[in-house]
C-alpha positions as semicolon CSV with decimal commas, in nm:
position;residue;x (nm);y (nm);z (nm)
1;X;-0,924;-1,811;0,058
2;X;-1,226;-1,610;-0,057
3;X;-1,168;-1,252;-0,171
4;X;-1,449;-1,011;-0,251
5;X;-1,512;-0,996;-0,625
6;X;-1,593;-0,689;-0,828
7;X;-1,638;-0,740;-1,200
8;X;-1,585;-0,369;-1,264
9;X;-1,231;-0,373;-1,126
10;X;-0,950;-0,500;-1,347
11;X;-0,611;-0,546;-1,184
12;X;-0,295;-0,506;-1,392
13;X;0,058;-0,620;-1,311
14;X;0,204;-0,946;-1,190
15;X;0,017;-1,155;-0,936
16;X;0,282;-1,427;-0,904
17;X;0,655;-1,467;-0,965
18;X;0,892;-1,757;-0,906
19;X;0,783;-2,066;-0,714
20;X;0,755;-2,010;-0,340
21;X;0,964;-2,201;-0,090
22;X;0,790;-2,468;0,116
23;X;0,778;-2,239;0,418
24;X;0,647;-1,944;0,218
25;X;0,372;-2,160;0,068
26;X;0,275;-2,284;0,415
27;X;0,248;-1,925;0,536
28;X;0,033;-1,828;0,238
29;X;-0,196;-2,129;0,286
30;X;-0,224;-2,122;0,664
31;X;-0,132;-1,783;0,809
32;X;-0,245;-1,537;0,543
33;X;-0,617;-1,629;0,566
34;X;-0,607;-1,531;0,935
35;X;-0,482;-1,182;0,846
36;X;-0,716;-1,089;0,562
37;X;-0,971;-0,824;0,673
38;X;-1,295;-1,018;0,688
39;X;-1,557;-1,149;0,927
40;X;-1,286;-1,375;1,075
41;X;-1,034;-1,092;1,113
42;X;-1,235;-0,769;1,130
43;X;-1,111;-0,414;1,121
44;X;-1,339;-0,232;1,368
45;X;-1,574;0,021;1,211
46;X;-1,462;0,312;1,427
47;X;-1,091;0,238;1,426
48;X;-0,828;0,463;1,274
49;X;-0,597;0,260;1,055
50;X;-0,284;0,317;0,848
51;X;-0,298;0,179;0,495
52;X;-0,006;0,101;0,266
53;X;-0,094;0,036;-0,096
54;X;0,149;-0,190;-0,278
55;X;0,391;-0,282;0,000
56;X;0,628;-0,491;-0,215
57;X;0,833;-0,717;0,013
58;X;0,705;-0,537;0,322
59;X;1,003;-0,334;0,441
60;X;0,804;-0,020;0,511
61;X;0,491;-0,183;0,649
62;X;0,700;-0,371;0,905
63;X;0,857;-0,037;1,002
64;X;0,507;0,108;1,043
65;X;0,393;-0,179;1,266
66;X;0,698;-0,148;1,490
67;X;0,651;0,226;1,531
68;X;0,271;0,229;1,569
69;X;0,201;-0,066;1,801
70;X;-0,152;0,043;1,899
71;X;-0,267;0,122;1,543
72;X;-0,410;-0,124;1,294
73;X;-0,174;-0,144;0,994
74;X;-0,334;-0,264;0,670
75;X;-0,126;-0,357;0,367
76;X;-0,275;-0,414;0,021
77;X;-0,055;-0,609;-0,223
78;X;-0,171;-0,841;-0,504
79;X;0,178;-0,983;-0,573
80;X;0,181;-1,311;-0,380
81;X;0,562;-1,341;-0,371
82;X;0,590;-1,006;-0,194
83;X;0,330;-1,115;0,060
84;X;0,515;-1,442;0,119
85;X;0,839;-1,252;0,175
86;X;0,679;-1,026;0,435
87;X;0,510;-1,316;0,613
88;X;0,848;-1,486;0,644
89;X;0,994;-1,172;0,801
90;X;0,711;-1,118;1,048
91;X;0,710;-1,475;1,185
92;X;0,947;-1,672;1,406
93;X;1,100;-2,018;1,351
94;X;0,770;-2,177;1,458
95;X;0,575;-1,964;1,209
96;X;0,411;-1,763;1,483
97;X;0,366;-1,388;1,430
98;X;0,623;-1,188;1,622
99;X;0,463;-0,963;1,888
100;X;0,565;-0,641;1,715
101;X;0,372;-0,739;1,402
102;X;0,042;-0,854;1,549
103;X;-0,127;-0,530;1,441
104;X;-0,075;-0,604;1,068
105;X;-0,360;-0,705;0,838
106;X;-0,299;-0,807;0,475
107;X;-0,523;-0,769;0,171
108;X;-0,384;-0,994;-0,107
109;X;-0,573;-0,832;-0,393
110;X;-0,657;-0,501;-0,560
111;X;-0,685;-0,222;-0,301
112;X;-1,003;-0,090;-0,464
113;X;-1,183;-0,409;-0,359
114;X;-1,057;-0,358;-0,003
115;X;-1,188;-0,001;0,012
116;X;-1,535;-0,125;-0,084
117;X;-1,520;-0,380;0,201
118;X;-1,381;-0,211;0,511
119;X;-1,551;0,071;0,700
120;X;-1,264;0,204;0,911
121;X;-1,121;0,552;0,865
122;X;-0,763;0,614;0,760
123;X;-0,517;0,841;0,938
124;X;-0,236;0,777;0,688
125;X;-0,214;0,623;0,344
126;X;0,125;0,536;0,192
127;X;0,173;0,474;-0,180
128;X;0,546;0,422;-0,229
129;X;0,678;0,367;-0,582
130;X;0,362;0,251;-0,756
131;X;0,398;0,102;-1,103
132;X;0,419;0,406;-1,337
133;X;0,308;0,216;-1,647
134;X;0,543;0,436;-1,853
135;X;0,419;0,341;-2,199
136;X;0,160;0,584;-2,335
137;X;-0,081;0,307;-2,429
138;X;-0,078;0,184;-2,067
139;X;-0,146;0,521;-1,902
140;X;-0,503;0,420;-1,821
141;X;-0,364;0,147;-1,596
142;X;-0,217;0,398;-1,354
143;X;-0,375;0,374;-1,012
144;X;-0,347;0,732;-0,891
145;X;-0,622;0,891;-1,097
146;X;-0,821;1,185;-0,964
147;X;-1,115;0,948;-0,913
148;X;-0,909;0,709;-0,702
149;X;-0,752;0,993;-0,501
150;X;-1,098;1,133;-0,428
151;X;-1,204;0,791;-0,302
152;X;-0,910;0,789;-0,062
153;X;-0,982;1,147;0,045
154;X;-1,328;1,039;0,152
155;X;-1,179;0,778;0,386
156;X;-0,934;1,010;0,563
157;X;-0,992;1,123;0,921
158;X;-0,971;1,501;0,976
159;X;-0,604;1,585;0,939
160;X;-0,531;1,253;0,766
161;X;-0,269;1,242;0,493
162;X;-0,174;1,052;0,180
163;X;0,201;1,016;0,119
164;X;0,319;0,929;-0,231
165;X;0,674;0,860;-0,352
166;X;0,801;0,789;-0,703
167;X;1,127;0,812;-0,894
168;X;0,949;0,825;-1,230
169;X;0,937;1,197;-1,307
170;X;0,682;1,176;-1,589
171;X;0,451;0,981;-1,363
172;X;0,503;1,239;-1,088
173;X;0,397;1,519;-1,324
174;X;0,093;1,312;-1,423
175;X;0,001;1,265;-1,055
176;X;0,028;1,643;-1,001
177;X;-0,230;1,694;-1,274
178;X;-0,459;1,438;-1,111
179;X;-0,428;1,615;-0,775
180;X;-0,540;1,941;-0,936
181;X;-0,864;1,769;-1,034
182;X;-0,919;1,609;-0,694
183;X;-1,041;1,715;-0,350
184;X;-0,686;1,698;-0,214
185;X;-0,431;1,968;-0,148
186;X;-0,051;1,940;-0,156
187;X;0,086;2,002;0,194
188;X;0,463;1,971;0,144
189;X;0,668;2,245;-0,021
190;X;0,992;2,050;-0,078
191;X;0,892;1,781;-0,323
192;X;1,237;1,616;-0,335
193;X;1,270;1,574;0,043
194;X;1,114;1,273;0,221
195;X;0,848;1,401;0,463
196;X;0,952;1,146;0,726
197;X;1,209;0,877;0,794
198;X;1,162;0,513;0,701
199;X;1,052;0,569;0,341
200;X;1,349;0,388;0,189
201;X;1,249;0,071;0,011
202;X;1,432;-0,159;-0,226
203;X;1,241;0,006;-0,512
204;X;1,379;0,348;-0,417
205;X;1,731;0,209;-0,388
206;X;1,708;0,047;-0,731
207;X;1,646;0,392;-0,889
208;X;1,490;0,206;-1,179
209;X;1,419;0,516;-1,384
210;X;1,749;0,700;-1,336
211;X;1,604;1,001;-1,155
212;X;1,880;0,996;-0,888
213;X;1,620;1,133;-0,649
214;X;1,262;1,065;-0,555
215;X;0,968;1,298;-0,560
216;X;0,728;1,307;-0,268
217;X;0,374;1,434;-0,222
218;X;0,195;1,481;0,108
219;X;-0,174;1,527;0,038
220;X;-0,458;1,627;0,265
221;X;-0,826;1,692;0,211
222;X;-0,926;2,050;0,127
């Protein structure tokens, strides 16, 4: 499966975990290539899509597909085990895609490569519990820099939004500083209240960083 290459983009974090089951490997080898945005599976230039960056095992992106049946749902996730898990959930016993998930497209690589490839506009972007890279020496690995946020802002339709959730409070404060240096504006006043239903994921429920609550940002272009 060919993925667009960009020598200037370095992806951090795990790409693979434990060995996939036979069915998961079949889905990766045979179904995934049909769902990657490309010439074979295009995302129309003038479409309005919803993008989720780092969808984990796919709980939220499946929720999005079910609740937005006429909208193209694009998920970007480089961790192949998470992709395999979602493919298993969105297919039946014959490995056919269930009707409610036919609007999903999957980018199995760094989202920055995807943004340089597709031309569609984004009505919503979800970034739920991104890796905070908590060690000081790894701060430069954090995805949500002002530069990256500005790139997303340029892809939003008028009125489009970026929704971010994290339970790592230091990372949240860092993101706030990045937003100040971006073209985006914070639109929610209650930062500890989810802006909509369906944002629970297994990462939120793990509460890995002991915050006992999440922080949420809803961002829109100035």
